[in-house]
C-alpha positions as MATLAB code, in Angstrom:
seq = 'MSKKIKKIGVMTSGGDAPGMNAAIRAVVRACSYYNVECVGIYRGYQGMIEGDFEPMSSRSVSNIINRGGTILKSARSNDFRTVEGRAKAYKNLIAANIDAIVLIGGDGTFTGGMVFNEEYKFPCIGIPGTIDNDIFGTNYTIGYDTALNTVVDVIDKIRDTASSHNRLFFVEVMGRDAGFIALNAGVGAGAEEILIPEEDLGLERLLESLKRSKRSGKSSSIVVVSEGDKIGKNVFELANYVEENMPKYDVRVSVLGHMQRGGSPSCYDRVLASRLGVKAVELLLDGQTNLMVGIINNKIETTVLEKAIKEHHSINKELLRVSDIMSI';
ca = [
      68.131  125.568  109.201;
      69.993  123.805  106.378;
      68.323  123.422  103.003;
      66.510  120.123  102.441;
      68.590  117.879  100.200;
      66.600  116.688   97.181;
      69.335  115.906   94.660;
      72.893  114.633   95.264;
      75.758  114.572   92.772;
      78.482  111.909   92.940;
      81.906  112.026   91.297;
      85.300  110.314   91.261;
      88.502  112.295   90.991;
      92.271  111.811   90.943;
      93.849  108.388   90.482;
      91.378  105.557   90.048;
      91.179  102.791   92.652;
      89.448   99.396   92.688;
      86.184   99.776   94.586;
      85.290  103.235   93.297;
      82.445  101.703   91.292;
      81.185   99.953   94.423;
      81.167  103.345   96.179;
      79.285  104.981   93.287;
      76.756  102.142   93.434;
      76.305  102.607   97.180;
      75.706  106.348   96.844;
      73.204  105.927   94.006;
      71.241  103.174   95.735;
      71.266  104.953   99.101;
      69.787  107.989   97.325;
      67.129  105.759   95.782;
      66.373  104.204   99.179;
      65.875  107.634  100.749;
      63.864  108.952   97.753;
      66.555  111.455   96.752;
      67.568  112.074   93.134;
      71.145  111.230   92.182;
      73.275  112.673   89.398;
      76.573  111.272   88.132;
      79.249  113.896   87.476;
      81.641  112.648   84.797;
      85.414  113.317   84.825;
      85.534  114.809   88.313;
      85.869  118.561   88.735;
      86.469  119.065   85.015;
      83.092  117.506   84.289;
      81.553  119.738   86.928;
      82.943  122.786   85.148;
      81.676  121.525   81.769;
      78.276  120.431   83.101;
      78.854  116.794   82.186;
      76.021  115.394   84.330;
      73.756  112.387   83.965;
      70.824  111.266   86.158;
      71.436  107.894   87.815;
      68.936  105.378   89.137;
      69.451  102.151   91.040;
      69.449  100.307   87.695;
      72.204  102.601   86.350;
      74.663  100.902   88.678;
      73.713   97.273   88.111;
      76.628   94.873   87.690;
      79.379   97.378   88.497;
      80.305   96.303   92.038;
      82.843   93.846   90.616;
      84.399   96.226   88.088;
      87.684   98.049   88.548;
      88.223  101.665   87.514;
      85.314  104.100   87.608;
      82.285  104.304   85.311;
      82.159  108.065   85.985;
      85.725  108.418   84.692;
      88.347  110.567   86.403;
      90.426  113.568   85.426;
      92.694  116.123   87.028;
      91.391  119.664   86.550;
      93.662  122.700   86.500;
      90.610  124.831   85.706;
      89.046  124.004   89.076;
      92.107  125.480   90.789;
      90.999  128.904   89.537;
      88.284  131.139   90.986;
      86.667  131.345   87.549;
      86.612  127.579   87.160;
      84.969  127.003   90.530;
      82.413  129.740   89.802;
      81.457  127.972   86.578;
      81.181  124.641   88.421;
      78.901  126.205   91.041;
      76.706  127.774   88.347;
      76.312  124.371   86.646;
      75.419  122.613   89.902;
      72.759  125.206   90.723;
      71.359  125.070   87.190;
      71.021  121.284   87.526;
      69.322  121.693   90.939;
      72.050  119.657   92.632;
      72.007  120.389   96.370;
      75.086  118.461   97.562;
      77.955  116.323   96.286;
      79.770  113.160   97.307;
      83.467  113.250   96.398;
      85.286  109.933   95.930;
      89.067  110.330   95.776;
      92.179  111.324   97.711;
      93.646  114.430   99.308;
      93.604  116.454   96.061;
      89.912  115.696   95.641;
      89.204  116.654   99.243;
      91.208  119.872   98.946;
      89.029  120.915   96.014;
      85.881  120.078   97.976;
      87.056  121.986  101.033;
      87.834  125.136   99.037;
      84.522  124.846   97.177;
      82.654  124.509  100.470;
      84.420  127.549  101.911;
      83.577  129.713   98.901;
      79.984  128.639   98.269;
      78.900  126.804  101.440;
      78.044  123.936   99.123;
      77.458  120.702  101.088;
      79.986  117.972  100.349;
      81.122  114.685  101.884;
      84.344  112.897  100.960;
      84.899  109.155  100.559;
      88.578  108.078  100.590;
      89.379  106.220   97.384;
      93.106  105.688   96.774;
      95.364  102.648   96.669;
      98.051  104.480   98.685;
      96.122  104.322  102.006;
      97.634  107.693  102.951;
      94.502  109.536  104.106;
      94.175  110.509  107.766;
      90.933  109.594  109.519;
      90.561  106.055  108.232;
      92.439  102.806  108.801;
      91.853  101.804  105.190;
      91.062  103.598  101.942;
      89.032  102.067   99.126;
      91.349  100.233   96.720;
      94.204   99.629   99.133;
      93.324   96.029   99.973;
      92.934   95.109   96.305;
      96.256   96.743   95.391;
      97.994   94.848   98.205;
      96.656   91.524   96.975;
      97.708   92.355   93.413;
     101.252   93.204   94.523;
     101.632   90.107   96.696;
     100.403   87.894   93.856;
     102.939   89.410   91.435;
     105.831   89.172   93.914;
     104.990   85.499   94.495;
     105.410   84.949   90.754;
     108.635   86.978   90.632;
     110.030   84.883   93.493;
     109.573   81.757   91.377;
     111.909   83.083   88.700;
     114.267   84.671   91.254;
     114.750   81.272   92.915;
     115.181   79.507   89.580;
     118.005   81.817   88.492;
     119.561   82.813   91.847;
     118.648   86.426   91.247;
     118.107   89.549   93.324;
     114.943   91.365   92.289;
     114.135   94.981   93.101;
     110.345   95.293   92.838;
     109.065   98.878   92.715;
     105.511   99.463   93.911;
     103.376  102.596   94.020;
     103.645  104.999   96.931;
     105.283  108.311   96.055;
     104.833  109.783   99.522;
     103.712  106.792  101.564;
     105.086  103.288  102.013;
     101.928  101.437  103.070;
     101.784   99.207   99.986;
     105.507   98.419  100.081;
     105.583   97.644  103.805;
     102.496   95.448  103.995;
     103.040   93.677  100.675;
     106.710   93.195  101.537;
     105.869   91.472  104.809;
     103.079   89.467  103.168;
     105.310   88.301  100.317;
     108.328   87.597  102.523;
     110.665   90.246  101.089;
     114.215   90.359  102.422;
     114.202   94.162  102.536;
     111.543   96.861  102.279;
     112.444  100.427  101.306;
     109.888  103.132  102.083;
     109.918  106.973  102.165;
     109.222  107.066  105.924;
     112.412  105.165  106.828;
     115.846  105.978  105.366;
     117.589  102.597  105.371;
     120.725  103.933  103.691;
     122.822  102.282  100.993;
     125.399  100.776  103.327;
     122.808   99.159  105.547;
     121.073   97.766  102.489;
     124.327   96.236  101.260;
     125.074   94.762  104.685;
     121.606   93.255  104.853;
     121.991   91.652  101.426;
     125.457   90.337  102.342;
     124.018   88.865  105.532;
     121.323   87.134  103.489;
     123.972   85.756  101.158;
     126.062   84.454  104.081;
     123.013   82.771  105.597;
     122.612   80.677  102.465;
     119.968   82.591  100.543;
     120.480   82.151   96.820;
     117.870   84.734   95.783;
     116.327   87.821   97.343;
     113.390   90.173   96.875;
     113.660   93.854   97.804;
     110.381   95.791   97.686;
     110.879   99.484   96.949;
     108.250  102.191   97.317;
     108.520  104.619   94.380;
     109.011  107.459   96.868;
     111.971  105.863   98.663;
     114.827  108.322   99.175;
     117.882  106.012   99.047;
     118.505  106.334   95.310;
     117.273  108.672   92.585;
     115.286  105.734   91.243;
     115.082  101.975   91.534;
     117.397  101.425   88.536;
     120.156  103.533   90.113;
     119.705  101.553   93.299;
     120.012   98.258   91.421;
     123.166   99.450   89.621;
     124.754  100.428   92.936;
     124.123   96.985   94.431;
     125.360   95.231   91.288;
     128.587   97.253   91.345;
     129.231   96.441   94.996;
     127.958   92.866   94.932;
     128.935   91.538   91.471;
     128.027   87.962   92.422;
     124.367   88.946   92.497;
     122.437   88.785   89.219;
     120.245   91.881   89.707;
     116.921   92.543   88.004;
     114.324   95.324   88.336;
     110.568   94.970   88.006;
     108.416   98.125   88.092;
     104.806   97.109   88.683;
     103.340  100.474   87.675;
      99.668  101.021   86.937;
      98.724   97.348   87.041;
      98.371   97.991   90.794;
      95.398  100.286   90.157;
      93.476   97.812   88.037;
      91.498   94.664   88.514;
      88.324   93.563   90.210;
      88.080   94.910   93.784;
      88.487   92.518   96.695;
      85.517   91.621   98.878;
      86.917   93.883  101.599;
      87.025   96.894   99.271;
      83.497   96.210   98.004;
      82.095   96.028  101.525;
      84.059   99.092  102.688;
      82.895  101.122   99.670;
      79.285  100.096  100.302;
      79.418  101.131  103.954;
      81.095  104.481  103.258;
      78.794  105.304  100.335;
      75.643  104.780  102.380;
      77.010  106.818  105.295;
      78.009  109.700  102.997;
      74.433  110.064  101.761;
      73.010  109.796  105.283;
      75.352  112.533  106.537;
      74.225  114.928  103.791;
      70.567  114.202  104.504;
      71.312  114.906  108.164;
      72.569  118.384  107.233;
      76.259  117.624  107.768;
      78.993  118.770  105.411;
      82.733  119.268  104.870;
      83.472  115.831  106.310;
      85.188  112.643  105.184;
      83.778  109.244  106.097;
      86.288  106.574  107.060;
      86.637  103.359  108.999;
      88.472  103.170  112.336;
      88.525   99.913  114.289;
      85.746   98.624  112.013;
      83.439  101.524  112.889;
      82.405  104.243  110.453;
      83.789  107.571  111.688;
      83.893  111.112  110.306;
      86.815  113.529  110.037;
      86.755  117.199  109.050;
      88.113  117.455  105.484;
      90.865  119.877  106.484;
      92.162  117.439  109.089;
      91.955  114.504  106.670;
      94.107  116.473  104.220;
      96.678  117.998  106.580;
      97.214  115.258  109.157;
      99.304  112.169  108.394;
      98.407  108.506  108.569;
     101.429  106.989  110.337;
     103.251  103.878  109.181;
     103.003  100.846  111.460;
     106.393  100.646  113.229;
     105.542   97.170  114.504;
     105.480   95.900  110.925;
     108.986   97.271  110.373;
     110.198   95.298  113.395;
     108.433   92.152  112.180;
     110.000   92.611  108.748;
     113.506   92.791  110.261;
     112.906   89.605  112.226;
     111.429   87.718  109.266;
     114.306   88.603  106.930;
     116.946   86.800  109.019;
];
């Protein structure tokens, strides 16, 4: 029989994402609802190693559902990668009488939780919080919808100046290993081309596409580039190549960077975070562990952490086809 859960720790780790605070709020208030103590673990695994804990009540999370970032802060911890670091973290959790943890983050966060669970059989549930939407076992991750809306809004503004000056803009968005932001924002913002790591468009095909756009009468163009795209070494090299081969184009580059992580979360991300946070607590109280909670076809589902980490969330090929048709 599993140990009765009386106190749950909650932490955020890795890159921050809009909606993390909404997830923290959901975990804390679900604990309060079920008469379970809740403890905030600051700065992710590093805070766990240093014992940076603080009790949280339902009032501790008032007025944070609309805030971006994470009130528990986030940090990457090299110490937790070591046996000694994890042993210290475990000692601190036991000393604080914490019986289980909710991990809000991405695959790095879940990998740490999986290893920790294997070594100490310590109950943990993961909540996917990353703007990249690259976690298997969920259609959407917390923060992705907000990041998409941010990117589309910025590209709309860039298009205004592109049209005014007959310019070609390369807009780089986040997505080192996954092109979900680039593909969906590109379609939503009406980009002429979308370059993502999953599909190697090739330089010649890119040039031909831009020439075709020019012949069709387009005086300006937007190309959305995922930072992990493999065509060029970087977006600036890509822009230089196009400028050299198409000198009539006035080429500009805009790298959106970390602005995509910030801002108030969308309603969708707030609702998703609330649903996943409540379910995470309920799973722990039900004696379940080593799982990630996600949403598939609008239903809350669970996936074993190892599978969530190792499997891949596939890009939507239909969107690629739609993009080709829309760019004519």
